[in-house]
C-alpha positions as CSV (number, residue, x, y, z in Angstrom):
1,M,5.6,22.3,18.9
2,K,4.9,18.6,18.7
3,R,8.4,17.6,17.6
4,F,9.2,14.2,16.1
5,P,12.4,12.2,16.6
6,D,15.4,13.7,14.7
7,D,15.7,10.5,12.6
8,F,12.0,10.5,11.7
9,T,11.3,10.0,7.9
10,W,8.8,12.3,6.2
11,G,7.7,11.5,2.6
12,T,5.0,11.1,0.1
13,A,4.0,8.1,-1.9
14,T,2.8,7.0,-5.4
15,A,2.5,3.8,-7.4
16,S,3.8,3.0,-11.0
17,Y,0.5,2.3,-12.7
18,Q,-1.2,5.2,-11.1
19,I,1.2,7.9,-12.3
20,E,3.6,6.7,-15.0
21,G,1.5,6.3,-18.2
22,A,3.7,5.3,-21.2
23,W,1.9,2.0,-21.1
24,Q,3.4,0.8,-24.3
25,E,6.7,2.7,-24.4
26,G,10.2,1.8,-23.5
27,G,9.8,-1.9,-24.1
28,K,7.3,-2.3,-21.3
29,G,5.0,-5.4,-21.4
30,L,1.3,-5.3,-20.6
31,S,0.1,-5.6,-17.0
32,I,-3.1,-7.0,-15.6
33,W,-4.1,-3.4,-14.9
34,D,-3.6,-2.4,-18.5
35,A,-6.0,-5.2,-19.5
36,F,-8.5,-4.5,-16.7
37,A,-8.7,-0.8,-17.3
38,H,-9.3,-1.4,-21.0
39,T,-12.2,-3.8,-20.2
40,P,-15.5,-1.9,-20.5
41,G,-17.4,-1.3,-17.3
42,K,-14.4,-1.9,-14.9
43,I,-13.4,1.7,-14.2
44,A,-15.9,4.2,-12.8
45,D,-15.3,6.9,-15.5
46,G,-14.1,4.6,-18.3
47,S,-10.6,6.0,-18.0
48,T,-7.3,4.1,-18.1
49,G,-3.7,4.5,-16.8
50,D,-2.4,4.8,-20.4
51,V,-1.1,8.3,-19.7
52,A,-2.1,8.9,-16.1
53,C,0.2,11.7,-14.8
54,D,2.7,11.1,-17.5
55,H,5.4,10.7,-14.8
56,Y,7.4,8.5,-17.2
57,H,8.2,11.7,-19.2
58,R,7.9,14.2,-16.3
59,Y,9.9,12.5,-13.6
60,R,12.6,15.1,-13.5
61,E,10.0,17.8,-13.1
62,D,8.3,15.8,-10.3
63,A,11.6,15.3,-8.5
64,A,12.2,19.1,-8.6
65,L,8.7,19.6,-7.3
66,M,9.5,17.3,-4.3
67,S,12.7,19.1,-3.7
68,R,10.9,22.5,-3.6
69,M,8.7,21.0,-0.9
70,G,11.7,20.0,1.1
71,L,10.7,16.3,1.0
72,K,13.1,13.9,2.7
73,A,11.8,10.7,1.1
74,Y,9.7,9.4,-1.7
75,R,8.0,6.0,-1.9
76,M,7.6,4.8,-5.5
77,S,6.9,1.5,-7.1
78,I,8.5,-0.4,-9.9
79,A,6.4,-1.8,-12.7
80,W,7.4,-5.5,-13.0
81,A,6.4,-5.5,-16.7
82,R,8.8,-2.6,-17.4
83,I,11.7,-4.6,-16.0
84,Q,10.6,-8.0,-17.4
85,P,7.9,-7.5,-20.1
86,T,6.5,-11.0,-19.7
87,G,7.4,-11.4,-16.1
88,R,10.2,-13.8,-16.9
89,G,13.5,-13.8,-18.7
90,K,16.1,-11.1,-19.4
91,P,15.6,-7.6,-18.1
92,N,14.5,-4.9,-20.4
93,P,17.4,-2.3,-20.7
94,E,15.0,0.6,-21.3
95,G,13.0,-0.2,-18.1
96,I,16.2,-0.5,-16.1
97,K,17.4,2.9,-17.5
98,F,14.1,4.7,-16.6
99,Y,14.1,3.6,-13.0
100,S,17.9,4.2,-12.7
101,N,17.4,7.8,-14.0
102,L,14.5,8.3,-11.7
103,I,16.4,7.1,-8.6
104,D,19.4,9.3,-9.6
105,S,17.1,12.3,-10.0
106,L,15.8,11.8,-6.4
107,L,19.2,11.5,-5.0
108,E,20.4,14.6,-6.8
109,H,17.7,16.4,-4.8
110,D,18.7,14.7,-1.5
111,I,15.4,12.7,-1.5
112,V,15.7,9.1,-0.2
113,P,14.0,6.6,-2.4
114,W,11.8,3.9,-0.8
115,V,11.0,1.3,-3.5
116,T,8.0,-1.0,-3.6
117,L,8.6,-4.0,-5.9
118,Y,5.0,-4.8,-6.4
119,H,2.0,-2.4,-6.3
120,W,-0.6,-4.6,-8.0
121,D,0.5,-4.4,-11.7
122,L,1.4,-8.0,-12.4
123,P,2.8,-8.7,-15.9
124,L,-0.3,-9.9,-17.9
125,A,1.6,-12.8,-19.4
126,L,2.0,-14.4,-15.9
127,Q,-1.7,-14.1,-15.3
128,L,-2.6,-15.6,-18.7
129,E,0.0,-18.4,-18.7
130,L,0.3,-19.2,-15.0
131,D,-3.0,-18.1,-13.4
132,G,-1.2,-15.3,-11.5
133,W,-0.9,-15.5,-7.8
134,L,-2.9,-18.7,-7.6
135,N,0.1,-20.6,-8.9
136,P,2.8,-21.6,-6.4
137,E,5.5,-21.1,-9.1
138,M,4.9,-17.3,-8.9
139,A,7.0,-17.1,-5.8
140,E,10.2,-18.1,-7.7
141,H,9.4,-15.7,-10.6
142,F,9.0,-12.9,-8.1
143,R,12.3,-13.8,-6.4
144,A,14.0,-13.6,-9.8
145,Y,12.5,-10.2,-10.6
146,A,13.4,-8.9,-7.1
147,E,17.0,-10.0,-7.6
148,I,17.2,-8.0,-10.9
149,C,16.1,-4.9,-8.9
150,F,18.5,-5.5,-6.1
151,E,21.3,-5.9,-8.5
152,Q,20.5,-2.9,-10.7
153,F,19.4,-0.4,-8.0
154,G,20.5,-1.7,-4.6
155,D,23.7,0.4,-4.7
156,R,21.4,3.4,-4.3
157,V,18.2,2.1,-2.9
158,K,18.4,1.3,0.8
159,N,14.7,0.9,1.6
160,W,12.8,-1.9,0.0
161,I,9.1,-3.0,0.2
162,T,8.3,-6.3,-1.3
163,F,4.5,-6.0,-1.6
164,N,2.0,-3.3,-1.2
165,E,-1.2,-4.4,0.5
166,A,-1.4,-8.1,-0.3
167,W,-4.9,-7.9,1.3
168,V,-6.1,-5.8,-1.7
169,V,-4.5,-8.1,-4.2
170,S,-6.2,-11.1,-2.5
171,I,-9.6,-9.8,-1.6
172,L,-10.3,-7.1,-4.2
173,G,-8.5,-9.0,-7.0
174,Y,-9.4,-12.6,-6.3
175,G,-12.4,-12.3,-3.9
176,Q,-14.6,-9.4,-4.9
177,G,-13.4,-9.0,-8.5
178,I,-13.5,-5.2,-8.4
179,F,-9.7,-4.9,-9.0
180,A,-7.5,-6.7,-11.5
181,P,-7.5,-9.6,-12.3
182,G,-11.2,-9.4,-11.5
183,R,-11.9,-12.8,-10.1
184,T,-14.6,-13.7,-7.6
185,S,-14.2,-16.6,-5.1
186,N,-14.3,-17.3,-1.4
187,A,-11.3,-19.7,-1.7
188,E,-8.9,-18.0,-4.2
189,P,-8.1,-15.0,-1.9
190,Y,-6.5,-17.4,0.6
191,M,-4.5,-19.1,-2.1
192,A,-3.3,-15.8,-3.6
193,A,-2.4,-14.5,-0.2
194,H,-0.4,-17.6,0.6
195,N,1.7,-17.3,-2.6
196,L,2.2,-13.6,-2.0
197,L,3.6,-14.4,1.5
198,R,5.8,-17.2,0.0
199,A,7.1,-14.8,-2.6
200,H,7.9,-12.2,0.0
201,G,9.8,-14.8,2.0
202,M,11.8,-15.8,-1.0
203,A,12.7,-12.2,-2.0
204,V,13.8,-11.3,1.5
205,E,15.9,-14.5,1.7
206,S,17.7,-13.5,-1.5
207,Y,18.2,-10.0,-0.4
208,R,19.7,-11.1,3.0
209,Q,21.9,-13.8,1.5
210,K,23.2,-12.0,-1.5
211,F,22.9,-8.3,-1.1
212,Q,22.1,-6.9,2.3
213,A,25.6,-7.2,3.8
214,E,27.2,-5.1,1.0
215,Q,24.3,-2.8,0.2
216,Q,23.3,-2.1,3.8
217,G,19.6,-1.7,3.2
218,I,16.4,-2.8,4.9
219,I,13.5,-4.7,3.6
220,G,9.9,-5.4,4.7
221,M,6.3,-5.7,3.5
222,T,3.5,-3.1,3.7
223,S,0.1,-4.2,4.9
224,N,-3.1,-2.2,5.0
225,C,-5.4,-2.1,8.0
226,D,-7.9,0.2,9.5
227,W,-8.8,0.2,13.2
228,R,-11.8,-1.9,14.4
229,E,-13.3,-0.5,17.6
230,P,-15.8,-2.7,19.5
231,L,-19.3,-1.2,19.1
232,T,-20.2,-1.9,22.7
233,D,-18.4,-3.1,25.8
234,S,-19.8,-6.6,25.5
235,E,-17.4,-9.5,25.3
236,K,-18.9,-10.6,22.0
237,D,-18.2,-7.2,20.4
238,K,-14.7,-7.0,21.8
239,E,-14.0,-10.5,20.4
240,A,-15.5,-9.5,17.1
241,A,-13.2,-6.4,16.9
242,Q,-10.2,-8.6,17.7
243,R,-11.3,-11.2,15.2
244,A,-11.7,-8.6,12.5
245,L,-8.2,-7.3,13.0
246,E,-6.7,-10.7,12.9
247,F,-8.5,-11.5,9.7
248,Y,-7.4,-8.2,8.2
249,L,-3.8,-7.5,9.4
250,G,-3.0,-10.7,11.3
251,W,-3.6,-12.6,8.0
252,F,-0.3,-11.2,6.7
253,A,1.6,-10.0,9.8
254,D,1.1,-13.2,11.9
255,P,3.1,-15.5,9.5
256,I,5.9,-12.9,9.4
257,Y,6.0,-12.3,13.2
258,R,4.5,-15.4,14.7
259,G,5.1,-18.2,12.1
260,D,1.6,-19.0,11.0
261,Y,-1.8,-17.5,10.3
262,P,-3.9,-16.5,13.3
263,E,-5.6,-19.4,15.1
264,V,-9.0,-17.9,14.6
265,M,-8.5,-18.1,10.8
266,R,-7.3,-21.7,11.0
267,E,-10.6,-22.5,12.9
268,R,-13.0,-20.6,10.7
269,V,-11.5,-21.0,7.2
270,A,-10.4,-24.6,7.7
271,G,-9.6,-26.4,4.4
272,R,-9.6,-23.2,2.3
273,L,-6.6,-21.8,4.3
274,P,-3.4,-23.4,2.9
275,R,-0.6,-24.7,5.1
276,F,3.0,-23.5,4.9
277,A,5.8,-25.9,4.2
278,P,8.6,-25.9,6.8
279,E,11.0,-24.2,4.3
280,D,8.4,-21.4,3.8
281,V,8.0,-20.9,7.5
282,A,11.8,-20.6,7.8
283,R,11.8,-17.9,5.1
284,I,8.8,-15.9,6.2
285,E,9.1,-15.8,9.9
286,G,11.3,-12.9,10.9
287,S,11.3,-11.5,7.3
288,N,10.5,-7.9,8.1
289,D,13.2,-5.3,9.0
290,F,10.3,-2.9,9.6
291,F,6.5,-3.1,9.7
292,G,5.0,-1.2,6.8
293,L,1.4,0.1,7.5
294,N,-1.1,1.8,5.2
295,T,-4.0,3.1,7.2
296,Y,-6.9,5.5,6.5
297,T,-10.0,5.0,8.6
298,T,-11.8,3.3,11.5
299,M,-15.0,1.3,11.8
300,Y,-17.1,-0.2,14.7
301,A,-17.1,-3.9,14.9
302,S,-19.9,-6.0,16.4
303,H,-20.6,-9.7,16.6
304,A,-23.0,-10.9,13.8
305,E,-25.1,-14.0,14.5
306,P,-25.4,-16.2,11.5
307,G,-27.8,-14.7,9.0
308,T,-27.5,-11.1,10.3
309,L,-24.5,-10.0,8.3
310,L,-24.8,-6.4,7.0
311,K,-24.2,-5.8,3.3
312,I,-21.3,-3.3,3.0
313,T,-18.9,-2.2,0.3
314,P,-16.0,-4.4,-0.4
315,Y,-13.6,-1.5,0.5
316,G,-14.8,-1.5,4.1
317,N,-15.1,-5.2,4.5
318,G,-11.8,-6.3,5.9
319,G,-12.0,-9.8,4.4
320,I,-14.6,-12.3,3.5
321,S,-17.4,-11.3,5.9
322,E,-19.1,-14.7,6.2
323,D,-15.8,-16.2,7.5
324,Q,-15.7,-13.7,10.3
325,D,-19.3,-13.1,11.6
326,V,-18.5,-9.4,12.1
327,N,-20.7,-6.4,11.3
328,L,-18.8,-3.2,10.5
329,T,-20.5,0.2,10.9
330,T,-19.6,3.8,11.3
331,D,-20.8,6.6,13.6
332,E,-23.2,9.0,11.7
333,S,-21.4,12.0,13.3
334,W,-18.0,11.1,11.8
335,E,-17.0,13.2,8.8
336,K,-16.3,11.2,5.7
337,T,-13.9,11.5,2.7
338,E,-14.9,11.2,-1.0
339,M,-14.2,7.5,-0.7
340,G,-16.8,7.3,2.0
341,W,-14.2,6.6,4.6
342,A,-14.7,8.0,8.1
343,I,-12.2,10.5,9.5
344,V,-11.2,9.1,12.9
345,P,-7.6,10.0,13.8
346,W,-7.7,8.3,17.2
347,G,-8.2,4.9,15.5
348,T,-4.7,5.1,14.0
349,R,-3.1,5.6,17.5
350,K,-5.0,2.5,18.8
351,L,-3.9,0.5,15.7
352,L,-0.3,1.4,16.3
353,H,-0.5,0.3,19.9
354,W,-2.2,-3.0,18.8
355,I,0.7,-3.7,16.4
356,D,3.3,-2.7,19.0
357,K,1.8,-5.1,21.5
358,R,1.0,-8.1,19.3
359,Y,4.2,-8.1,17.3
360,G,6.8,-7.3,20.0
361,G,7.4,-3.6,19.4
362,P,8.7,-3.6,15.8
363,D,9.9,-0.4,14.1
364,I,6.8,0.8,12.2
365,V,6.6,3.0,9.1
366,I,3.3,4.4,8.0
367,T,3.7,4.0,4.3
368,E,0.4,5.5,3.3
369,N,-2.1,7.9,5.0
370,G,-4.3,10.5,3.4
371,C,-7.7,11.4,2.1
372,A,-9.7,11.8,-1.2
373,L,-11.5,15.1,-1.5
374,D,-13.5,16.9,-4.1
375,D,-10.7,19.4,-4.9
376,R,-11.3,22.3,-7.3
377,V,-9.0,24.9,-8.8
378,V,-10.3,28.4,-8.0
379,D,-8.2,31.4,-9.3
380,G,-5.3,29.1,-9.9
381,K,-5.3,27.7,-6.4
382,V,-6.7,24.7,-4.5
383,H,-7.8,25.4,-0.9
384,D,-8.1,21.9,0.6
385,Q,-8.4,22.9,4.3
386,K,-10.3,19.7,5.0
387,R,-7.2,17.7,4.0
388,I,-5.0,19.8,6.2
389,D,-7.3,19.2,9.1
390,F,-7.3,15.4,8.3
391,L,-3.5,15.3,8.2
392,E,-3.1,17.4,11.3
393,G,-5.4,15.0,13.2
394,Y,-3.7,11.9,12.1
395,I,-0.1,13.2,12.5
396,T,-1.0,14.4,16.0
397,E,-2.1,10.9,16.9
398,C,1.1,9.5,15.5
399,H,3.1,11.9,17.7
400,T,1.0,10.8,20.8
401,A,1.7,7.1,20.0
402,I,5.5,7.8,19.8
403,Q,5.3,9.6,23.2
404,E,3.6,6.5,24.5
405,G,6.4,4.2,23.4
406,V,5.4,3.1,19.9
407,K,8.5,2.8,17.6
408,L,7.0,4.8,14.7
409,K,9.9,5.7,12.4
410,G,8.3,7.4,9.4
411,Y,5.2,8.8,7.7
412,F,4.4,8.8,4.0
413,L,1.5,10.9,2.8
414,W,-0.7,9.4,0.1
415,S,-0.4,10.9,-2.4
416,F,2.2,13.2,-4.0
417,L,-0.1,13.7,-7.0
418,D,-3.7,13.3,-7.9
419,N,-3.5,10.1,-10.0
420,F,-5.4,7.2,-11.6
421,E,-7.3,5.8,-8.5
422,W,-7.7,2.2,-9.7
423,A,-11.4,1.3,-10.2
424,S,-12.4,4.8,-9.4
425,G,-10.4,6.2,-12.3
426,F,-9.9,9.9,-12.2
427,T,-13.0,10.5,-10.0
428,R,-11.1,10.6,-6.7
429,R,-8.3,13.0,-5.8
430,F,-5.9,12.0,-3.0
431,G,-3.0,14.3,-4.0
432,I,-1.4,17.2,-2.4
433,H,-0.7,18.4,-5.9
434,F,-3.6,18.9,-8.2
435,T,-3.1,17.1,-11.6
436,D,-4.9,18.5,-14.7
437,F,-5.3,15.2,-16.5
438,A,-5.8,17.0,-19.8
439,T,-2.6,19.0,-19.8
440,G,-0.5,17.2,-17.1
441,E,0.0,20.5,-15.2
442,R,0.7,20.1,-11.5
443,I,-0.7,22.7,-9.1
444,P,0.4,22.6,-5.4
445,K,-2.6,22.5,-3.1
446,A,-2.7,24.4,0.2
447,S,-1.9,21.0,1.8
448,A,1.4,20.8,-0.1
449,L,2.6,24.0,1.5
450,W,1.3,22.9,4.9
451,Y,3.0,19.5,4.7
452,S,6.2,21.2,3.5
453,N,6.3,23.1,6.8
454,V,5.7,20.0,8.8
455,V,8.7,18.3,7.1
456,R,10.9,21.4,7.5
457,K,10.1,21.8,11.2
458,N,10.0,18.1,11.8
459,G,6.7,18.4,13.6
460,L,3.4,20.3,14.1
């Protein structure tokens, strides 16, 4: 048995827009993803999250399904536009009631809620009226929204995540334009990221000053990063791999743990990289009670001389390529998921050690890890052995990292359900439960049973 520490947290994760549906019910306002998904040509299969998994109406059924699996924790997100339909002003009582009932349902089944305040679905009014995350004012609006959530749910929610993958918001939303709000720029991603970090700092400041002592919870931010392995032993490739990680993860983690953006970003991005005001540094530095990490894959990094950058998909890019002079490639022998992401478990162990060393040994929680496969129902069952192999490989490397001294405290599998996979629509399935999007039926896959055993035994 590869046993995990007794206090290790095992869970699954989802996001509001991907599963809830009920896009115009319960007093909810529109989000940028409602608008984006309804824009022709933006979603691979032309689908929307209007209904998604219908979790809004099926949350009790889903909580019971988690309970049958023996899950200890569930990472969910709150739709800001359900709490404040225009992103500002008085809270919407129906939205408060929905999340309160959902949290109560989880607790009735002894499932600990981990709540993400922002998983990409910005209220549309804030985008139209204020230019979204490009506007410095947004930090104060986010703080006000966060305080409503702390007030309403903090008596029962003890684990808070401010932002999920600010890199995705910044690069895919404001740089590549393939995610909402669909903007393209080589400067706006740095502005958006800056305001996301400022908003994180303000929300944490509010939590610590007004709520934490009484509510006794923890708060942090979740960043995404995949390992970058030097292609060769050359110094240039080693430096390229380090540079790629600093542009990817350091961009968001360095301000929190070291007080400013990485020096290599200051040098290369120059005037496009904003500067923090002293009061922002005071709020942001030290603002994580834990290090949230979403990680899926690994790529080789090599130094790219000017003019030799390879064209790769935005998903694999790790930032604005021309600012980094890094080429990213994979090994042809590596198996890949339906997202085209290589399956390389050892990369996760190396990334955990990199975080441990660079940021002074923080408590780390893997808030997402999983894979998209071409799952099919055969005779009422889904045999997703490849997903089981994937999970076993990655969880084994997590165990090794713990044995080697990394303070890994939890693991959340992405995802509890097949859901609306953003720009991929319903063409990608990450779930350990198969969702029939026509009927809403949930069918546990073989991986759900396998993961249930891991949770019950607290190990492999």
